[in-house]
MOPAC internal coordinates of N, CA, C and O (Angstrom, degrees):
PM7 1SCF
backbone

  N    0.0000 0     0.00 0     0.00 0    0    0    0
  C    1.4574 1     0.00 0     0.00 0    1    0    0
  C    1.5748 1   110.10 1     0.00 0    2    1    0
  O    1.2310 1   120.83 1   -48.84 1    3    2    1
  N    1.2576 1   116.03 1   131.16 1    3    2    1
  C    1.4416 1   117.64 1  -177.22 1    5    3    2
  C    1.5492 1   114.84 1   -73.95 1    6    5    3
  O    1.2310 1   118.35 1   -23.53 1    7    6    5
  N    1.2737 1   120.76 1   156.47 1    7    6    5
  C    1.4940 1   119.91 1  -178.39 1    9    7    6
  C    1.4807 1   110.74 1   -58.65 1   10    9    7
  O    1.2310 1   117.75 1   146.04 1   11   10    9
  N    1.3913 1   121.88 1   -33.96 1   11   10    9
  C    1.4086 1   119.77 1  -175.88 1   13   11   10
  C    1.5314 1   108.33 1   -76.39 1   14   13   11
  O    1.2310 1   117.32 1   152.88 1   15   14   13
  N    1.2345 1   122.70 1   -27.12 1   15   14   13
  C    1.4496 1   123.69 1   170.99 1   17   15   14
  C    1.4746 1   109.76 1   -67.80 1   18   17   15
  O    1.2310 1   119.46 1   131.76 1   19   18   17
  N    1.3406 1   118.63 1   -48.24 1   19   18   17
  C    1.4665 1   124.21 1  -178.89 1   21   19   18
  C    1.5560 1   107.53 1   -59.14 1   22   21   19
  O    1.2310 1   119.38 1   136.71 1   23   22   21
  N    1.3047 1   118.78 1   -43.29 1   23   22   21
  C    1.4868 1   120.11 1  -177.84 1   25   23   22
  C    1.5891 1   112.69 1   -51.60 1   26   25   23
  O    1.2310 1   122.11 1   136.08 1   27   26   25
  N    1.3117 1   113.56 1   -43.92 1   27   26   25
  C    1.4749 1   120.79 1  -178.43 1   29   27   26
  C    1.5602 1   110.71 1   -75.66 1   30   29   27
  O    1.2310 1   121.16 1   120.37 1   31   30   29
  N    1.3079 1   115.39 1   -59.63 1   31   30   29
  C    1.4944 1   122.94 1  -172.19 1   33   31   30
  C    1.5938 1   110.89 1   -65.79 1   34   33   31
  O    1.2310 1   118.50 1   156.34 1   35   34   33
  N    1.3109 1   120.47 1   -23.66 1   35   34   33
  C    1.4781 1   122.65 1   179.93 1   37   35   34
  C    1.4387 1   109.83 1   -85.47 1   38   37   35
  O    1.2310 1   118.19 1   165.55 1   39   38   37
  N    1.3257 1   121.05 1   -14.45 1   39   38   37
  C    1.4884 1   126.35 1   179.97 1   41   39   38
  C    1.5070 1   110.54 1   -95.34 1   42   41   39
  O    1.2310 1   123.56 1    -7.60 1   43   42   41
  N    1.3363 1   110.77 1   172.40 1   43   42   41
  C    1.4930 1   114.67 1   173.72 1   45   43   42
  C    1.4721 1   105.16 1   -78.68 1   46   45   43
  O    1.2310 1   121.03 1   -65.58 1   47   46   45
  N    1.3699 1   115.63 1   114.42 1   47   46   45
  C    1.3470 1   121.95 1  -174.85 1   49   47   46
  C    1.5538 1   110.80 1  -115.90 1   50   49   47
  O    1.2310 1   120.40 1   -17.85 1   51   50   49
  N    1.3690 1   116.84 1   162.15 1   51   50   49
  C    1.4158 1   123.37 1   177.92 1   53   51   50
  C    1.5649 1   107.99 1  -108.71 1   54   53   51
  O    1.2310 1   119.49 1   -37.33 1   55   54   53
  N    1.3271 1   118.58 1   142.67 1   55   54   53
  C    1.4923 1   121.23 1  -179.54 1   57   55   54
  C    1.4209 1   113.00 1  -116.80 1   58   57   55
  O    1.2310 1   120.00 1   -51.03 1   59   58   57
  N    1.3064 1   117.61 1   128.97 1   59   58   57
  C    1.4860 1   119.26 1   178.35 1   61   59   58
  C    1.5987 1   106.35 1  -130.87 1   62   61   59
  O    1.2310 1   123.06 1   -29.83 1   63   62   61
  N    1.3675 1   111.73 1   150.17 1   63   62   61
  C    1.4716 1   116.00 1   179.10 1   65   63   62
  C    1.5458 1   109.61 1  -109.43 1   66   65   63
  O    1.2310 1   122.29 1   -55.68 1   67   66   65
  N    1.2828 1   113.22 1   124.32 1   67   66   65
  C    1.4853 1   127.68 1   177.08 1   69   67   66
  C    1.5458 1   104.85 1    52.88 1   70   69   67
  O    1.2310 1   117.42 1  -132.65 1   71   70   69
  N    1.2631 1   122.52 1    47.35 1   71   70   69
  C    1.4361 1   127.28 1   178.71 1   73   71   70
  C    1.5498 1   110.00 1  -141.52 1   74   73   71
  O    1.2310 1   123.42 1   -55.22 1   75   74   73
  N    1.3596 1   111.04 1   124.78 1   75   74   73
  C    1.4510 1   117.10 1   179.72 1   77   75   74
  C    1.5582 1   112.19 1  -115.37 1   78   77   75
  O    1.2310 1   121.67 1  -162.43 1   79   78   77
  N    1.3744 1   114.42 1    17.57 1   79   78   77
  C    1.4856 1   116.34 1  -176.32 1   81   79   78
  C    1.4446 1   116.66 1   -65.57 1   82   81   79
  O    1.2310 1   119.08 1   159.85 1   83   82   81
  N    1.3436 1   119.36 1   -20.15 1   83   82   81
  C    1.4442 1   120.71 1   179.73 1   85   83   82
  C    1.5899 1   113.04 1   -79.98 1   86   85   83
  O    1.2310 1   122.28 1   172.86 1   87   86   85
  N    1.3079 1   113.25 1    -7.14 1   87   86   85
  C    1.5384 1   119.37 1  -175.53 1   89   87   86
  C    1.5073 1   105.13 1   -93.98 1   90   89   87
  O    1.2310 1   122.11 1   -97.95 1   91   90   89
  N    1.3514 1   113.57 1    82.05 1   91   90   89
  C    1.4533 1   119.55 1   177.93 1   93   91   90
  C    1.4759 1   115.09 1   -52.95 1   94   93   91
  O    1.2310 1   119.70 1   -57.74 1   95   94   93
  N    1.3629 1   118.19 1   122.26 1   95   94   93
  C    1.4558 1   121.07 1  -178.86 1   97   95   94
  C    1.5098 1   114.03 1    89.95 1   98   97   95
  O    1.2310 1   118.25 1   174.35 1   99   98   97
  N    1.2370 1   120.94 1    -5.65 1   99   98   97
  C    1.5226 1   122.36 1   179.45 1  101   99   98
  C    1.5723 1   108.87 1  -120.93 1  102  101   99
  O    1.2310 1   121.80 1  -106.97 1  103  102  101
  N    1.2664 1   114.16 1    73.03 1  103  102  101
  C    1.4803 1   119.02 1  -178.21 1  105  103  102
  C    1.5514 1   111.26 1   -63.89 1  106  105  103
  O    1.2310 1   119.19 1   139.83 1  107  106  105
  N    1.3533 1   119.15 1   -40.17 1  107  106  105
  C    1.4103 1   118.82 1   179.98 1  109  107  106
  C    1.4636 1   112.24 1  -110.01 1  110  109  107
  O    1.2310 1   121.70 1  -123.07 1  111  110  109
  N    1.3722 1   114.35 1    56.93 1  111  110  109
  C    1.4541 1   119.37 1  -173.29 1  113  111  110
  C    1.4635 1   111.84 1   -72.74 1  114  113  111
  O    1.2310 1   118.24 1   151.19 1  115  114  113
  N    1.3368 1   120.96 1   -28.81 1  115  114  113
  C    1.4358 1   121.44 1   175.58 1  117  115  114
  C    1.5377 1   110.13 1   -89.70 1  118  117  115
  O    1.2310 1   119.52 1   -61.74 1  119  118  117
  N    1.2004 1   118.53 1   118.26 1  119  118  117
  C    1.5420 1   125.05 1  -172.11 1  121  119  118
  C    1.5589 1   110.58 1   -53.54 1  122  121  119
  O    1.2310 1   121.30 1   -42.49 1  123  122  121
  N    1.2923 1   115.11 1   137.51 1  123  122  121
  C    1.4174 1   118.22 1   177.60 1  125  123  122
  C    1.4795 1   115.56 1   -61.28 1  126  125  123
  O    1.2310 1   120.71 1   149.06 1  127  126  125
  N    1.3686 1   116.24 1   -30.94 1  127  126  125
  C    1.4352 1   120.66 1   175.91 1  129  127  126
  C    1.6289 1   115.58 1   -63.43 1  130  129  127
  O    1.2310 1   122.93 1   163.91 1  131  130  129
  N    1.3598 1   112.00 1   -16.09 1  131  130  129
  C    1.4371 1   118.19 1   175.67 1  133  131  130
  C    1.4760 1   114.14 1  -105.71 1  134  133  131
  O    1.2310 1   117.59 1  -163.41 1  135  134  133
  N    1.2663 1   122.19 1    16.59 1  135  134  133
  C    1.4110 1   126.28 1  -173.26 1  137  135  134
  C    1.4867 1   113.40 1   -58.42 1  138  137  135
  O    1.2310 1   117.61 1   159.14 1  139  138  137
  N    1.3409 1   122.16 1   -20.86 1  139  138  137
  C    1.4427 1   123.09 1   176.40 1  141  139  138
  C    1.5329 1   111.78 1   -92.24 1  142  141  139
  O    1.2310 1   118.91 1  -171.39 1  143  142  141
  N    1.3645 1   119.68 1     8.61 1  143  142  141
  C    1.4561 1   122.22 1   179.38 1  145  143  142
  C    1.3997 1   108.38 1  -110.65 1  146  145  143
  O    1.2310 1   119.62 1   -48.36 1  147  146  145
  N    1.3730 1   118.34 1   131.64 1  147  146  145
  C    1.4433 1   121.89 1   175.20 1  149  147  146
  C    1.4929 1   112.73 1   -74.35 1  150  149  147
  O    1.2310 1   117.64 1   -24.35 1  151  150  149
  N    1.3043 1   122.10 1   155.65 1  151  150  149
  C    1.4343 1   125.82 1  -179.45 1  153  151  150
  C    1.4495 1   110.26 1  -148.42 1  154  153  151
  O    1.2310 1   119.42 1   -20.56 1  155  154  153
  N    1.3392 1   118.71 1   159.44 1  155  154  153
  C    1.4404 1   130.41 1   172.41 1  157  155  154
  C    1.5851 1   102.40 1  -111.23 1  158  157  155
  O    1.2310 1   122.82 1   -39.42 1  159  158  157
  N    1.3488 1   112.20 1   140.58 1  159  158  157
  C    1.4727 1   121.73 1   157.17 1  161  159  158
  C    1.3616 1   111.39 1   -96.26 1  162  161  159
  O    1.2310 1   119.42 1   -60.93 1  163  162  161
  N    1.3172 1   118.72 1   119.07 1  163  162  161
  C    1.4084 1   127.20 1   172.35 1  165  163  162
  C    1.5697 1   108.21 1  -100.84 1  166  165  163
  O    1.2310 1   120.95 1   -70.78 1  167  166  165
  N    1.2705 1   115.78 1   109.22 1  167  166  165
  C    1.4645 1   121.61 1  -162.04 1  169  167  166
  C    1.6086 1   108.67 1  -120.93 1  170  169  167
  O    1.2310 1   121.28 1   -57.57 1  171  170  169
  N    1.2919 1   115.16 1   122.43 1  171  170  169
  C    1.4856 1   122.28 1   175.19 1  173  171  170
  C    1.5425 1   105.57 1  -101.37 1  174  173  171
  O    1.2310 1   120.04 1   -71.33 1  175  174  173
  N    1.3556 1   117.52 1   108.67 1  175  174  173
  C    1.4679 1   121.95 1   179.55 1  177  175  174
  C    1.5618 1   112.03 1   -56.43 1  178  177  175
  O    1.2310 1   119.70 1   -11.05 1  179  178  177
  N    1.2649 1   118.18 1   168.95 1  179  178  177
  C    1.4432 1   128.19 1   171.55 1  181  179  178
  C    1.5851 1   107.63 1   -61.96 1  182  181  179
  O    1.2310 1   121.06 1   -34.10 1  183  182  181
  N    1.2766 1   115.58 1   145.90 1  183  182  181
  C    1.4962 1   117.57 1   178.26 1  185  183  182
  C    1.5509 1   107.68 1   -72.99 1  186  185  183
  O    1.2310 1   118.41 1   149.14 1  187  186  185
  N    1.3506 1   120.63 1   -30.86 1  187  186  185
  C    1.3658 1   122.72 1  -178.96 1  189  187  186
  C    1.5447 1   107.14 1  -148.39 1  190  189  187
  O    1.2310 1   117.38 1   -29.91 1  191  190  189
  N    1.3013 1   122.59 1   150.09 1  191  190  189
  C    1.4422 1   120.99 1  -177.35 1  193  191  190
  C    1.5036 1   110.27 1   -55.34 1  194  193  191
  O    1.2310 1   121.42 1   -47.94 1  195  194  193
  N    1.2693 1   114.89 1   132.06 1  195  194  193
  C    1.5202 1   121.98 1   178.65 1  197  195  194
  C    1.5447 1   112.73 1    76.44 1  198  197  195
  O    1.2310 1   118.25 1  -171.43 1  199  198  197
  N    1.2287 1   120.95 1     8.57 1  199  198  197
  C    1.4714 1   121.88 1   178.87 1  201  199  198
  C    1.4997 1   112.48 1   -70.27 1  202  201  199
  O    1.2310 1   121.25 1   146.44 1  203  202  201
  N    1.2768 1   115.21 1   -33.56 1  203  202  201
  C    1.4819 1   120.05 1   176.57 1  205  203  202
  C    1.5322 1   113.49 1    72.85 1  206  205  203
  O    1.2310 1   122.71 1  -154.09 1  207  206  205
  N    1.3331 1   112.42 1    25.91 1  207  206  205
  C    1.4640 1   115.28 1  -179.37 1  209  207  206
  C    1.5344 1   112.18 1  -112.19 1  210  209  207
  O    1.2310 1   120.04 1  -150.94 1  211  210  209
  N    1.2893 1   117.53 1    29.06 1  211  210  209
  C    1.4663 1   121.30 1   173.42 1  213  211  210
  C    1.5108 1   112.16 1   -66.87 1  214  213  211
  O    1.2310 1   119.17 1   -27.26 1  215  214  213
  N    1.2915 1   119.19 1   152.74 1  215  214  213
  C    1.4446 1   124.84 1   172.24 1  217  215  214
  C    1.4493 1   110.51 1  -137.67 1  218  217  215
  O    1.2310 1   120.78 1   -24.87 1  219  218  217
  N    1.3150 1   116.12 1   155.13 1  219  218  217
  C    1.4812 1   123.27 1   174.88 1  221  219  218
  C    1.4346 1   114.22 1  -148.72 1  222  221  219
  O    1.2310 1   120.91 1   -28.27 1  223  222  221
  N    1.3144 1   115.86 1   151.73 1  223  222  221
  C    1.4907 1   123.84 1   172.39 1  225  223  222
  C    1.4576 1   106.07 1  -129.61 1  226  225  223
  O    1.2310 1   119.57 1   -54.91 1  227  226  225
  N    1.3322 1   118.42 1   125.09 1  227  226  225
  C    1.4519 1   125.63 1   164.87 1  229  227  226
  C    1.5568 1   110.83 1   -82.57 1  230  229  227
  O    1.2310 1   120.10 1   -55.26 1  231  230  229
  N    1.2745 1   117.41 1   124.74 1  231  230  229
  C    1.4318 1   120.74 1  -174.10 1  233  231  230
  C    1.4759 1   108.63 1  -116.45 1  234  233  231
  O    1.2310 1   117.38 1   -73.87 1  235  234  233
  N    1.3403 1   122.60 1   106.13 1  235  234  233
  C    1.3945 1   123.37 1  -173.24 1  237  235  234
  C    1.6374 1   108.14 1   -90.17 1  238  237  235
  O    1.2310 1   121.23 1   -43.63 1  239  238  237
  N    1.2346 1   115.25 1   136.37 1  239  238  237
  C    1.5149 1   120.62 1   179.84 1  241  239  238
  C    1.4788 1   105.93 1  -123.97 1  242  241  239
  O    1.2310 1   122.84 1   -54.29 1  243  242  241
  N    1.3732 1   112.17 1   125.71 1  243  242  241
  C    1.5017 1   117.63 1   172.38 1  245  243  242
  C    1.4837 1   109.33 1  -119.67 1  246  245  243
  O    1.2310 1   121.31 1   -28.48 1  247  246  245
  N    1.2953 1   115.09 1   151.52 1  247  246  245
  C    1.4565 1   122.11 1  -176.42 1  249  247  246
  C    1.5825 1   109.84 1  -107.53 1  250  249  247
  O    1.2310 1   123.05 1   -51.61 1  251  250  249
  N    1.3787 1   111.76 1   128.39 1  251  250  249
  C    1.4552 1   115.82 1   176.08 1  253  251  250
  C    1.5272 1   102.68 1  -126.47 1  254  253  251
  O    1.2310 1   121.27 1   -54.73 1  255  254  253
  N    1.3251 1   115.18 1   125.27 1  255  254  253
  C    1.5219 1   120.59 1  -177.09 1  257  255  254
  C    1.5519 1   111.29 1    49.57 1  258  257  255
  O    1.2310 1   121.77 1  -136.13 1  259  258  257
  N    1.2728 1   114.21 1    43.87 1  259  258  257
  C    1.4536 1   121.68 1   176.13 1  261  259  258
  C    1.4854 1   115.59 1    66.77 1  262  261  259
  O    1.2310 1   121.15 1  -162.66 1  263  262  261
  N    1.3524 1   115.41 1    17.34 1  263  262  261
  C    1.4658 1   123.43 1  -179.92 1  265  263  262
  C    1.5207 1   107.99 1  -113.30 1  266  265  263
  O    1.2310 1   118.81 1   -51.11 1  267  266  265
  N    1.4278 1   119.87 1   128.89 1  267  266  265
  C    1.4265 1   115.59 1   178.92 1  269  267  266
  C    1.5786 1   111.86 1   -82.68 1  270  269  267
  O    1.2310 1   123.48 1   -34.76 1  271  270  269
  N    1.3826 1   110.94 1   145.24 1  271  270  269
  C    1.4562 1   117.99 1  -175.23 1  273  271  270
  C    1.5705 1   104.93 1  -131.76 1  274  273  271
  O    1.2310 1   118.11 1   -38.72 1  275  274  273
  N    1.2041 1   121.20 1   141.28 1  275  274  273
  C    1.4020 1   127.52 1   167.36 1  277  275  274
  C    1.5154 1   110.05 1   -61.43 1  278  277  275
  O    1.2310 1   120.86 1   -64.41 1  279  278  277
  N    1.4042 1   115.97 1   115.59 1  279  278  277
  C    1.4170 1   121.43 1  -173.83 1  281  279  278
  C    1.5461 1   112.20 1  -100.85 1  282  281  279
  O    1.2310 1   119.57 1   139.63 1  283  282  281
  N    1.3439 1   118.42 1   -40.37 1  283  282  281
  C    1.3686 1   120.83 1  -174.82 1  285  283  282
  C    1.5397 1   109.58 1  -157.91 1  286  285  283
  O    1.2310 1   118.85 1   -34.76 1  287  286  285
  N    1.3486 1   119.80 1   145.24 1  287  286  285
  C    1.4789 1   126.32 1   174.23 1  289  287  286
  C    1.6215 1   103.86 1  -124.64 1  290  289  287
  O    1.2310 1   121.49 1   -59.09 1  291  290  289
  N    1.3696 1   114.75 1   120.91 1  291  290  289
  C    1.4879 1   116.97 1   179.96 1  293  291  290
  C    1.4956 1   103.92 1  -125.51 1  294  293  291
  O    1.2310 1   119.11 1   -55.77 1  295  294  293
  N    1.3003 1   119.30 1   124.23 1  295  294  293
  C    1.4136 1   126.76 1  -178.03 1  297  295  294
  C    1.5839 1   112.00 1   -96.68 1  298  297  295
  O    1.2310 1   119.62 1   -51.04 1  299  298  297
  N    1.3343 1   118.33 1   128.96 1  299  298  297
  C    1.4842 1   122.32 1   177.05 1  301  299  298
  C    1.6852 1   107.70 1  -124.61 1  302  301  299
  O    1.2310 1   122.02 1   -33.15 1  303  302  301
  N    1.2366 1   113.73 1   146.85 1  303  302  301
  C    1.4101 1   124.35 1   170.47 1  305  303  302
  C    1.5356 1   108.75 1  -163.96 1  306  305  303
  O    1.2310 1   121.23 1   -24.48 1  307  306  305
  N    1.3962 1   115.26 1   155.52 1  307  306  305
  C    1.4779 1   118.35 1   178.01 1  309  307  306
  C    1.4167 1   115.06 1   -61.78 1  310  309  307
  O    1.2310 1   120.10 1   180.00 1  311  310  309

């Protein structure tokens, strides 16, 4: 696991389904080419208001023969 993944998954994170609203400034964060693929936003909030140290991973999940597979990992930070 990369340090950037650990930084988010080892912290108290928030989980959102098909929602990028927490990614300030990244309105179209989930690529249009992937619009038929569901995703989770794994969001680590700022440590303090205005700290600018939030992090997020968009985790795309695709199903093949009714089995979930990791489709994409996209990292965002300010």
